N, C-alpha and C positions, 0 to 999 in steps of 0.2 A: 850609315844605315846597314843593318844586317839584311842580307838577301833572303836567307832562309831557303827552303826547298822550292824550286820553281814548279809552277803549275803545268798541267799538261798543255794548256793553251800557249804558255810561254815557250815550251819546247817545240810545239808544232810551228809557231810563228818563226822561231829561230831557224829550224830546219828548212822551212819553206823559203824564207828570205835568203838564207845563205845558199841554198841549192839553186834558186833562181839566179842569184848573182854569179855563181860559178858557171852556170850554163851560158849566160850571156857574155861573160868576160873571157872565157877560155879560148874562144875562136879569134878574138881580137888581140888580147894581151894575156898570155898565160901567167905572166908574172903578177899582173893585177888580180887575176883570179885567185892565185895562191895567197896574195897579201890581203885583198879586200874582202873576200868571202867570209873569213872568220870574224872580221870586224863587223860586217853586216849582220852575221848571226848573233854576235854579242849585243849589238844595238837592239835587235828585235827581242832578244832574251830579257833585256832590262827595261823594255818600254813600259811595262806596267808598274814596276817598282820605282824606277828613276826616269820618268818620261822626259824631263828637261835634259838630263845628261844623255839619254839615248838619242834625242833629237840633235843635240850638238855633236855627238859622235857620228851620226848620219851625215851631217854637214861636213864634218872633218873627213869622212870617207870620200865624199864628193870632191873636196879639195885635193886629197891624195890621188884620187882616180884621174883628175885632170893632169896632175904632175906625171902620172904613169902612162899618159897617152891614151886614156879611155875616151873615145869619141863622145861628143855631147849627145848625139842621137841614140846612144846605147841605153837600153832600158834596164840595165842590171840593178840600179838602185831604186827603181820605181816601187816595188813592194815594200821595202823597208822605209822609204819616205812616207808612203801612205800609212804604214803601221805607226811610225813615230809621230806623224801629225795627228792621227786619231788618238793616240795615247796622250798627247798633250791636252787635247780637249776633254778626254774621258777622265784622266786621273791627276791632272795638274791644275793649278790655279790659272785663271785667264791670263794674268800678266806674265806667267812663265813661258808663254808661247812667243812673246815678242822677240826675245833674243835669238832663238833658233830660226824663226821665220826671217828675221833680218839677216842672219848668217846665210840662209839659203839664197836670198836675193843677191847678197854680195858675192856668193859663189858663182851665180849665173853671170853676173856682170864681169867678175874676174876672168871667167872662162870665155869672154868675148861674146856673150849672148846679146841678142837684139832686144828692142823694146817688147816685141811680141813674146820673146822667150821669158822676159821678166814677168809679163802678165800671166803667161802660162804657168810659170813656177809659183806665182802668188796664188793662183786658183788651185793648183795642185796641192799646196800646203793648207790653204784656208778651208777648202771643202771638207777634207777629212777631219780637220779640227772642228768644224761646225757640227759634223755628224757626232763626233765624240762629245761635244758639249750637250747636244740633245740627249744622248744616252745618259750622260752624267746627271743632268737635271732630272730626267725621269727616274733614274735610279735613286737619287736623293729623295724625290717625292715618294717613291715606293717605300724607302726605309722609314721616312717620317710617318707615312700612313701605317706601316706595321707597328712602329713604336706607339703611335696613338692608340691603335687597336689593343696592343699589349697593356697599355696603361688603363684603358677602359676595362679590359678583362681582369686586371689586378684589383680593381676597385670592388669593395664589398657592397653589393646592392642593399643589404640590410643597413649598413652604416650610412649610405647615402639617403635611404628612406628615413632613417632616424634623424639625420640632420635636417631634412626637409620638414619633418614633423615638429622638431624642436623650434624651427623658425616659425612655423605656422602657429604653434602654441603661444609663442611670445607675441605674435601679432594679434591673435584672437583674445588673449588675456587682457591686452590693453584696449582693444576696440569693443568687442562684443560684451564682455563682462563689465567693462567700465560704464557703458550706456545703461545696461540693466540695473547695475548697482545704484546708479544715480537716481533712477526712478523709484527703487525700493527705499532708498534713504529718504527721499522726499515724502513718500507715503508714511514712513515711520515717524518722521519729524512732525508731520501734520497730525498723526494720532497722538503724539506726545503733547502737541499744542492744544488739542481738543480738551485734554485734562478732565478733571472732575466736573468742570462747568459744562462739558459736552458742547463746545463751541460748534455751531452748525456749519460755519464757513470752513472750519478745519476738516470736519467729517465729509463735507461735500467735496473738498479738495482731494481727500483720500480716494473717494470713488472716481473722481475725474482723472486723478493721476493713475489710478489702477487701470482705467480704460486705455490711457496712453501707454502704460507699461505692457499691457496685453498686445497693443498694436506694435510696439517696438519688439516684443518677444516674437510676435508673428513674423515680422520682417527678418529678424536675425535668424530664426529657425529656417526660414525659406532660403536665405543666403547660405547658411551652413550646409544645407542639404543639396545645394547645386554642386555639380562636378567641378573640381578644382582644375585650374590650368586650361580652361576653355576660352580664355580671352584671346582676341586676335594677336596681342603682343606675345602670347605664350606659344603660338603655333610656329614651329621652326620652318624657315623657308629653305626648301631643298636647293642644294648647289646645282647649277645648271651649266652646261657647256655654253661656249659663246661661238656658235657656228658663223655668225656674221663676220667676226674678226678673221676666222680662218678663210672664209670666202674672199674677203678683201685682200688678204695676203696672197691667195692664189691668183686673184685677178691682177694684182701688181706684178707677180712673177711672170705670168703669161704676157702681160703688156711689155715687160722689160725684155723677155726673150724675143717677142715679135719685133722689137726695135733693134736689139743688139745683133740678132743672127744675120739679117741681111747686110748690116753694116760690116760685121766681121767678114762675111763671105766676099763682099765687094772689095774690102781692103786687101785681103789675102790673095784672092783669085782674080779679082778684077772683072769677072764675067759672071753675071747672075741671071740665067735664063728663066723663062716662065715655068718650065717643068721642074727645075731645081727649086724654084720659089714655092711651088705648090707642095712638093714633097717635104720641104723643110717646115712649112707651116702646118702640115699634117702632124709632124712630130710635136710641134708646139701645141697644137690643138688637143693632143692627148693629155697634156698637163692640166688643162682646164677640167678634165673629167676624172681626175685621179681620186677625188674624194667621193665621187658618185659611185664609181665602179672601177676598182684598180685594174681588173682584168680587161675590161672594155677599154680603159684608157690606153693600155699598151698596144691595142690592135692597130690604131692609125699609125703609130710610130713603126710597128713591125711591117705594116703594108708599105709604108714609104721607104723603109730600108730595103725591103725585098724588091721594090720597083727600081731602086737606085742601082742595084747590082748589075743588071744587064745593060743599063744605059750608061754606065761608067761615070755617073754623076757623084761627086764627093759629098757625103753627108757626115764628115768627120770633124765638123767645126766644134769649137769649144762650147759654144752656146747650146748646140744640139746634144753634146755630151752631158751638159748639165741637165738638160731635159730628160735624157735617158736615166740619169741618176735619180731624179725626182720620181720618175715612173717606177723605177726599181724599188726605191724606198717605199712607195705607197703599196706596191705589190707585196713586199716583205711584211709590212705592217698589217696588211689585210690577212695574210697567212693562209688563205684557203688554197686548195690544190689548183683551182682554175687560175688564180692570180699567179702562182708560181709557174704554171705551164705557160702563161702568156709572157711573163718576163723572161723565161728561159728561151722561148722562141725569139723574142726581141734581141737578147744577147747573142744568140747563135747567128742571126742574120747580120747583126752589126759587126761581129768579128769576121764573118765571111766576107762582107762587103769591104772591110778594111784590108783583109788579106788579098783580095783580088785587085783592089784599086790602089792601095798604098801599102805594100808589104813592109813589115818592120814596125808598124804602129799597133799591132794586135794587142800588145800588153796594156797600152793606155786605154784602148777600148774595153778590154776585159776588166780593167780596174774600175772604169767608170760604171760598170754594172756590179761587180763583185763587192766593192766597198759599201755602197748604199744598201745592197742586199743584206750583208752581214749586220750593218749598223741598224737597219730597219727591223731586222729580226730581233736583235737585242733590245731595241727600244720597245717593240711590241710586248716582249716578255716582261719588261719592267712595268709597262703600262698596265698589263693584265694583273700583275702583282699589286700595283697601287690600287686599282679599282677593286680587286678582291679584298684588300685590307680595309679600304674605305667602306665597302659593303659590310664587312664584319663589324667595323667600328659603328656604323649606323645602326646595325641590329642591336649591338650591345647598348649603345646610347639610348635607343628607343625603349629597350627593355628596362634599363635602369630608370629612365624618366617615367615610364609607365608604373614601375614599382613604387617610385616616390610619389607619383600622383595618387595611386591607390592608397598608400599609407596616409597621405594628407587627407584624402577624402574620408577614410575611416576615422581619422582623428576629428575631422569636422563633424561627422555623424555622432561620434561619442560625445563631443562637446554639446551638440544639439540635444542629445538625450539627457546629459547631466544638467544642462541649463534649464531644460523643461522641468525635470524632476525637482530642481531646487527652487525655481521661481514660480512656476505655474500654480502649484498648490498653495504656496504662501500668498501670492497675489490674490488668488481666488478667495481664500479665507479672509484676507484683509478687506476686500471689497464687500463681501457678504456681511461681515461683522460691522463694518462702517455703515452699511445700509440699514442693518438692524438697529444700530445705535441711533441713527436719525429717526427711524420709525418709532422707537420706544422712548425717546428722550423726554417727552412730555407726560406720557401715561405711566411709564415704569422706568424712572431715572436710574434705579439701581441695576436693573438688567442692562440698560444702555451703557452704564459704566463698565459692567462686566464685558460687554461686547467691545468697548474701546480698549480695555486691557488685553483682550484676545488679539485685537489688531496690533497692539504694541508688541505682544509676545511673538506673533507671527512675523512681524517685521524684523525684530531683533534676531530671531532664529534664521530668517532668510539671509540677513547680512552676514551672520556667522558662517552659514553654509557657502555663501559666495566667496568669503575670504578663504575658507578651506579649499574651495574649488580652484581659486587662483593659485594657492600654494601648491596644490597637487599638479596643476599645469606646469608651474615652474619646476617642480621636481620630476616631471615626466610621467605623471600618472593621471588618472581620471577619477571622477567621483565614484564610478562603479568599481574602481580598483581597491578602494579602502574598505569596502563592505559597509553594511549598515549596522549590523549587530553581531554579536558572537554567541553561538549556541542556541539551544532550544528556548531557554528562558529569555534570552535576549530578543529573539524574534517575537515572542509573546508580549514582552514589555513594550517593544517598539510599536507593535500593532495596537496595543491598548492605548498608548499615547496618541497614536494617529487617530484612533476612533474617538478619543476624548476631544481632541482638537477640532476635528471636523463635525463631531456631534454637537459641539457648542454652537455651530452655525445653523442648526435647525434640523439636521438629519437624525433620524432614529436608527441607530446602527446596532446590529446584533452580530457578535463575533463568536464563531464556533470552530473548534478544532477536533480532528479525529486522528488518532495514532500519535506517534512520537514525532514532533516537528523536527525538521532537519537542523543539523549543527554546522554543516559546511558553509563557509562564509559567503561564497558566491551564490549558492542557492538561496540562502537567507536574504541576501541583498536583493536578488531579483524578485523573490516573493514579496518583500516589502514594497518594491516599486510597483508591482502589479496591484496590490491593494491600494496604495497611494493614488495611482492613476484612476482607478475605478471610483474611489470615493470622491476625488476631486471633480471628476466628470458628473457624478451624481449631485454634488453640491451645486455645480454650475448649471446643469440642465434639468435637474429634478429636485429643486430646493424643497425642503420639508417632507421629502419622501422617506419611506422606510427602506433600509438597506440591510441585506443579510450577507455576511462575509463568512465563507466556509473554507477551511484548509484541511484537506484529506490526505494524510500521509500513511495510509494503511498498506499501500502497495509499494511498488518500485518507482512510482511516479507521484510527485506532489501535485495534487489538483487544487488550484485556487479558483474559487467561484465567488463572484460578487454580483448580486442581483438587487436592483431597486425596483419599486413599484410605481415609478414615475410615468410620464407620458409614453416612454418607449421609443422616442425618435433617436436616430443615429446622430451622434455628435458631429456637427459639420464645421464648427468654429476651428480656425487654423490652429489655435493652441491645443485643443483636444485632438484634432486630427494628427498633428505632429506627435502628440503624446502617445497615441495608439501606435503610430508607425514606429516610434522609438522603442516603445514597449515590446512590440513584436520582434524588433531587431535584438533586443536584450535576451528575450526568451529563446529565439532561434539560435543565438550564439551559445546558449547553454544546452542545445539539442532538443528544445521543447517547441511548443506550438501555442498560439493564441487564437481564440475565437471570440468575437464580440458582435452583438446585434440585438435587435428587439426580441424579447422572449415571447413564446407562443401565447401565454396567458396574460400578456401585458407587461410593461416595464422593459428594462434593459438588463442584459446579462453579459458579463465578461468572464471567460474561462481561460485559464492558463494551465498547461500541463508541463511540469518540469521533472526531468529524470533526477533521481536522487543519487545516482552514481555518475562520476565524471564520464563525459563522452569524448572519445578520441576524435579529433578533427577529421572530417571526411568519412566517418563511419555512419551509415544510415541508421536511423532510430525508428522504433515502432510507435513513437509518440504521435498521436493524431489530434485533430481539433476536437 
């Protein structure tokens, strides 16, 4: 493996560990200082890149130091041992730590260490390794969160929305249009079955099926106009922390320390007085508060350590050192100035107590504080990075889902408008003409047959329109996208055909135009839909009335006015209501406005104003009702 250029942290670790070893070795064995210090620096330098080899080199330095006469109690190798163990947890696979830790234990046994020495060595290697694993896992989580956020950022919201819309189109084409098409097919088949004989049961079935079709259309339009993605299954459940698990872990740690510390003190010292017992449990009690307030949790331990200094009571047990490490870790994770001040006070008192009571062990005490402080600080940084990346990912995900939901909702609204435009007029004509045929079959059979033919034509046209709509949905367009006619003559022809079809149902319709009718396909399509909706409502709610249709294109705005002299009530049926809502949406999308309601002199008037020039989205227009 190529080492490459070492990082600044590698150089600092190598200099610190090598210098520490030289200082502690030179007074006992100058030869060992000259031989071992460079090896210690080399092990620290390679800990990040080759953690397993650095750990084995550290164990080898320990063996060599024993051969050179370095005393067991000499703390020269303590920093590099901590660095190597931490590096194993941070940068190596878990199984890579087995061989170096086993070599460490064998070295202690070969050097004549006791059982307590073996336990101490195991803890000294396992605790830094555990801190390294914690930082490693949090770093991996942060990297994964950043990658997830980057993947979300790289996604095209428009493409995601288009995919969602395509899926919605496929679902709606099969469900909504299929049900409506079945109803229209049945009506058309009944009209064909009525035939020249004007079979009353077939005509009656046309009207009955028409009422069912209107009810089905009403239901579908209501569903299509509801917001998409509001079902309970579609609401994402936010990820939450599991504080109960953390508190259970803390309770288990506190219970273990409360049991192990007096046992350790009794085995090593043999005398455990009440004062020492109270002071030791004060340190343990602080661990229980570390998630509540890290600074507050350090105060009982600091007070107990300060009280132990003048009484000459030892509080340097391994269990209490672990408690100090947990408190320091929590303070470093907290990161606030008050937490750092509290842990600094605790560390200073602990080192002072050891220096006064058991000189020579200051390094171990300092390491019990310094290592978790550094590891906790690193862990907190990775944790903040992970939470920040997750926050960014959540914002991106929410924005993309919202964009997709808006696109799907717009597609549902468009289908609702198209479905109403295609079906409502045709079904209304079929029901009216079937009723007229029933009413005239005995006194005027010829006119009744003409009415049946009108039913058949309307049904056939509706089926063709539905097939076209399904094809447009499959192709990714809507009925409004294809336009209705082309050019001025095309608009006039389409309106003449519309007037003729609905006039056959009993309406007396007069069509007038002023100025040059628009040629732009979108304006032509919307104008046609305005007239179609107004005439359909007149046929439904004011049958037999006189209707005047006027298109005024003398200015910059096309004004479409449709007035009937019927009763003048506002349409309240769901089909008409949805039709007016959809019509208003179409007109607003073109930058226009719609007004509909009873006329002052009687009857009902619908007026739409459409700009004749394209409107830039977001640009306010002067078109008013």
